N, C-alpha and C positions, 0 to 999 in steps of 0.2 A: 415623043407625044406630049410630055409635060411642057416642053418649050413651046410647042404649037399652041397648047391651051393658054399659056401665059401670054403669048403674042396676041391671040385673038381676043382675049379678055381685055387687053388694053385698047384695041380698036373698038370693041363693043362699049367699053366704058366711056370713050370719047363721044360716041353717038348718044348714049343715054344721058350723060351729063349736059350736053348741049340742050337736049329737050327739057331737062329739069330746070336749067337756068332760064330758058325761054318761058316756061310756065310760071316760074317764080316772079318774073318781071310783070306779069299780068294776073297776079294771084287774086286780086279783089274781083276783077271781072269774071275770072274762072269760077270763083266761089258763087257769085250771084247767079251766073248762068247755070251752075250745077244745081242750085236750089230749085230753079224752074224745071230742070230736067227730072230731078228726083220726085217732085210733087206731081208732075205730069205722069210719070210712069206708075205712080202709086195711086192715081186718082180713082181707080175702080176697085181698090181694096176696101176692106171693112173700115180700116182706120181713115182712109182717104174720104170715104163717104161720110163718116161721122164728123169729119173736120172740114168739110166743104173744100177739098183740094181743087176742085174746078174753079173756085173763086179766088185762088191765089195767083196773083199776077206780079207781085213784088215782095220784097222782104217785109215790109210793113204789114201786108196782108197775112203773111205767114205768122208773124208774132201775134197778130190779133186773133187768129183762128186756132193756133196750136200752142197751148201752154207748155211750160217746162215741166218735165216729169222725171222722177227717178224710177228705179225698177218697179217699185210697188205701184206706181201710176200706170205702168204698162202691163202689169202682171195678168190682168184679165184677158188681154189680147194674146199674150204668150201662152196662157193656159189653153186657149182655143187652138193655137198652133200645135201644142203638145198633144192635143186630142186628134190631130190629123186634119184640121180644117185648112183649106187653101185660101190664098188671096186675103190674108188677114192684115198683116203689116206691109208686106211686099208681095209681088206677083208670085203665085204658086206656093210651094213649100220651101223652107230653107233646106240646104244640103245638110247642114249641121246645126246642132244646138251646143254651144260652148258652155260647159258647166263651170261655174265659178262659185266661190264661197261668199255668200252674202252676210252682212252684219246684222240686218234686222229681219230678213225674210228667209233665212236658211239659204239653200242653194239657189243660184240664179241660172237661168238658161238663156244665153244671148244668141240670137239667130245669126248665122253666117250663110249667105246665099251664093248661088252660082255667079252672081254679079260682083260679090264682094271678096270672095276667097282669093282671086288672082291678085288683088291689090295687096293682100297680106304677104304673098310670096314675092311679088315684084319689088316691094319696098325694101324688104330685107336684102334682096339682090342689089338694089340701087345704092344702098349704103356702102356695100363693098365696092361697087363700081366707082362711086365718088372717091373713095379712098384710093383705088388703083389709079384713077385719072390724076388726082392731085399729087400723089407721092411717087408714082411710077413703080411702086412695089406690087408686083403680082406673084412674087415667089411663093406666097402662102398657098396658092392653088396647086403647087407641086406636091404638097404633103397631105397629111391627114387632118381632118377638121372634126372637132367634137362639139356636140350641142347637148348641154346638160338640161334635160327637159323632162316633162311628165310622160307617162306611158302613152304610146300611140294606140293602145287598145280602146275600142269604142263599142257602144251598144247600139243596136238598131232599134228604132222606135217610130212607128207610124210613117215609114218611108223616109225617115231622117236618121242621122247618126249622132250620138251624144258622146262627148268626150271633152278633155281639157284642151285649151287652145294650142299649147305646145305640141300635144299629141296629134291634133288635127293637122297642123302645118307640116308635121313630120311626114305625112302621106303625100305632100306636094313638093318635096325637095326635088329640084330639077335633076333630070337623068344624068347630066354631065358632072354632077357633084356626088352621085350615089357611091361611086367607087372610093371616093376620098372620105366618106362620111362615117363617123363613129358616134355612139356605140352601135353594136349590132342589134338587130331586132330582139334577139334572145335576151340580151341584157336590158334593153330599153323598156321591156314590158315588166321588169321586176317591180313589184309594188312597194316593198319596204325600202325607204330612201337610203338608209345606211348600207344595207346589203347591195343596193343598186350602185352606189358610188364606189364601194369596194370592188364590185365586179367591173366597173368602168376602169378603175385603176389597173386591175389585172389585165384587162383587154388592151389598154393603151400604153402601158409603161415601157414597152419595147418598140413602140411605133414612132414614126417621124411626124410628131404633132407640130403643126404650124399655126393653126387657128383654134382658139378655145373660146367657147361662148356659153353664157349662162347668167343667172342672177348672182351678184357678187358674193353673198354669204355661202352659196352652194359651190361656187368656183373656189372659194377659200377652203371649204371642207375638202374638196377634191385635191387641191394642192397639198394640204396638210397630210392627207392619207398617202399621196404619192411619195412624199419625203419619208414618211414612216415606213412605207413598204420598201423603198429603194435604199435607205440609209444615206442618201445624198443630202447636201445642205441647201440646195436651191433647185427649183424647177428647171432653170436654164441648163443645169448639168444633165438632167434627164432628157430634156427636149432642146438641144442646142439651136434648132431652127424655128423654135416657137417665136413668132414675131407679131402676132395680132390677137388682142383680147377684145371680144365683142360682148357687151353687157347691157342690161336694162332691168327694169322692174323696181329698183331702188336707187337712191343716190349713191354713187360710187365713192365719193370723197371720204366718208367715215371709214371705209374699208381700204382706202388707197395705200396707206403706209404699210399695213399688214400684208396685203397682196403683193406689193412691189418688193417687200423684203423676202417673201416666199419665192417670188420669181427669180430675183437676183440679178436682173439686168433690165435696161430700159426697153420697153416694147410699146408699140402704138396701140391705141384703144379707140373703139367706136361705140358710142352710146346709141341705143335704140329706145323707142317708146311704143312698143306694141301693146295692144289691148284686145280683148275679145270684141270690143265695139269697133275696132278698126286700128290700122297701123298709123298712129297719129303723127309721129315725127322721127327723124333720124339725124345723126351727126353727119353732115355733108362735108366738113372741113376739119383738118387737124389744127388749123390756124385760128379759127373763129370760135367764140363762145356759143354754146347752145346747140340746139337741134333744129333742123329745117322743118317747118310745119308742112305736112303732106297735103297740099292744097288741091291737087288734081288726082284724087284717088277715091272718088265716090263718097267723100265725107264733106258735109257742109258744117262749118263751125260757127258757134256763137260764144260770146264771152260775157260773163256777169261778174262785176266786182265781188270778191269772195264774201265781203261783209253783207252783201245784199241777197245772196243766193237763197236764203231762207225766207225772204220777204214774199208776200203773196203776189206782188207784181213787180219783180226786180227789173231794172233797166237792162235791156238786152242789146248787145252790140255785135255787128258783123265785123269781118276782118278789117275792113277799111276804116273802122272807127276806134280801133284799139290804140293804146298808148304804151310807151316803154315803161318797164319797172312797176307796173300795177299788178297786184295779185288778183288774178281772175279765176273763177270757176269755169271749167270748160264744158260746153254743152254741144252736142252734135246730133245731126240727122244724117242717115246714110243709106246706101243701096242694099242694106240688109233689113231695113224696115224699122230702124230706131228713129224717133221723131222728137226733136227738142229734148234730148235725153241728157240728163245731168249724170256724168260718169263718176263724179265724186272726187276728181283730181283738181288741183289748183296749179296754175302756171304763171310765169311772167314772160313778157317779150323782152329780149335783150337786143333785138335788131328788128327793124321794120323794112329793111331793104337788103337782103331778103328777110322774110318773116321767120325769125329763129326764136325758140322758146327754151326755158328751163323749167323743170317740174319743181314746184315749191312744197307740195305736200298733198294731203287729203282733206276734203271739206270737213269730214267728221273726226279727223285726227288733230287735236289741239289741246292746249291746257289753258283754261281760263276760269278756274274755280274761284278766283279772287278778282277777276276783271283784268287779268294781265295779258290776255290775247296772244299767248305764245304759240307759234306755228312751227311746223317741221323744219322749214328753211332756217329758222333761228337756232334750233337745237343742233341741227346738223352742222351749221356754221360754227357753233361753239365747239363741237367735237373736232372738226377740222382744225380749228385754231389751237386747241389744247394739244392735239397730236403733234403739231409743228412746234409749239412753244415748249413742251416738256419732252419732246422726242420719244413719244410713247406710241404703242400700237393698241388699238381698241378693237375687239372682236365684234361686239354688239352692245346696244344700250337701249334704255327706255326711260322716259320721264313721266312722273305722275305727281299729283298734288297730295300733300298731307294736310287734310282739312281739320282733323280733330286729333292733334298731337297730345302727348302727355301733359298733365297739369304743369303750368309754369313755362311751357315752351310755345313759342309763336308758331303759327302755321308756316309751311315752307314747301319747297319742291324737293322731291327725292329723285335722284338720278341713279338708276341701276345700271352699272357699267361692268362689262367683262374685260379685264385687263390684267397685266402681270404686276402684282402688288410689289414685287421686289424692285421694280425699276422706277417707281413714282411715289413721291410723298403725298399721301392722301389729303392732308390739310392744304397743301399748295394747290392740288387739283381742284378742291372745292372753292378756294379763294379765287382762283383765276377763272373758273367756269362762271362763278357768281358775278364777277366783275365784267366779264364778257357779256353776260345777259343783261346787266344793267346798261352797258354801253349800247347794246343793240336794240333793246326794247324799253321805251320810256315808261310804259305802264308798269313794267316790272320794277324799274328803278324807283318810281314814285312810291310803290308799295313797300319797297325795302327802306327807303328813306323815311317813310311815314310809320315805320315799325309795325306795319300790318303783316309783313312776312319777315322771317329771319333768313339768314344765309342758307342757301341750298345745302343739302347733304348728299354725299355719294355713298351708296351701298354697293359693295363689291360682290359681283356674281362669280360663282365658282367657274373654273375652266369648263367650257362646253355646257354651261348651265342653261343658256337660252335654248340651245339645241335640245337639251334634255326636256325642257318645258314644252317645246313645240312637239317633240315626239310623244309626250304624254297626252297631248291634245289631238294627236293624229294629224298634225300639220307640218311635219318635218319634210322639207324638200319640195320639189315641183315648183309651182307658182306661188306657194305660200310665203308671205312676208311678215316680219315682225313690225307692228306699229311703233313708230319712233316715240310717240307721246300720246297721252290720253287725258281726258278730263275726269276720269274716275280711277279707282284703284283695283279694278278687276285683275288686270295682268300683274300689277305690282304686288298685290297680296298673294297671288298664285305663285310668284317667284320666291316667296319667303324661304322655302326649303332648299332653294338653290343658291342662297347667299352664304358668303364666308362669315364665320363667327369672328367679329373684330372687337 
């Protein structure tokens, strides 16, 4: 039976990949046609009436009539949906409201409709099919697959269901994967993340695990607990047929050394870019950089240069107007009723044929207390560099400014890093990180050379310190992610009790 499943998965992969490639060749026209389709379907909604959707005939009309908004800008419409009102942002009521943690507005409730949910499921499937088609490896379908995700339990509300995205999609896993899928429902609904991961370890440790999926820090936690439970030195000893890691949510590279060391053998990896707002991109090739933008999945994309996104009237670009290696804020409109919605992420295009992207950070996650304009891509690059240069493994990190240091000390950046102090000379770590940042960011270099900033300092976080902090905030596990950097010291100051006394 498993051989039959493997054989047919290869045939299906060939069919799907051909369609994906055909769509990618006409991505711009697909996108512009999609915009017309979306606005037409929503023309009789409250939002469509308020923004004259019947008068939208092209992209210019759309940009003139529909301003860019963040969640707060759509909150009044979503509040109406939550009260049970129909035809507000999209036809009818959403099937789901995906609950996410907001930074300025508390919890956010992102609509997922009958029109949009299937694209979430199909795109995850397509990522695996592209992998099968390119590599010919379908053996992972013969074993067990684990998805480290939030609880699938949901609450019913006004004819809709409310839950986390990962829990929502758990209800839509295709039937042909159900027998291979772990953890069980009993384990998956455990709320406490540490208890849940321990239960997953107990449930999977004797299984034939072939595919493991999740956000990198939680995959790392799972691997560490597996080794602790088994007494083995590598995950490969526990799961000899483990061959594919699927991840998303944060940049993998800062975790790469540690996870590869834990695994103990080379395995293939697939990166995904799912969000409550839509499944935006996925890695379609093991040979090419970046993730393929999902251009034919009910999402119309716009792009604004990251430096302009806070402007009152930023210059908006559709897919046919983007350039390589420019840092863009990503804005989307979709068949769940989000319109010119700034999701808060920044990306760069690394290919225009086909359109492939890399995620560079969050619009609100940066450090520029002194005008240095440091973004996540730069600090993550520094960590990747230093791990290779000093042959070290870093579990987690965060960067924050020190604006008011002790008397006689210049302002500087503080890097809070969780690593094994026995293996690395701290002064060398600070020197090389600082030099990398000067080489990468000319604003930072000018401030250093002008004696406005002194060399950065590293504060060493205790083993498992970041997880302890997240747990204290009720944000351990699931879709919660630690911000790489900040323009204030809220997180850095809260981490004080988790630092080593040096």
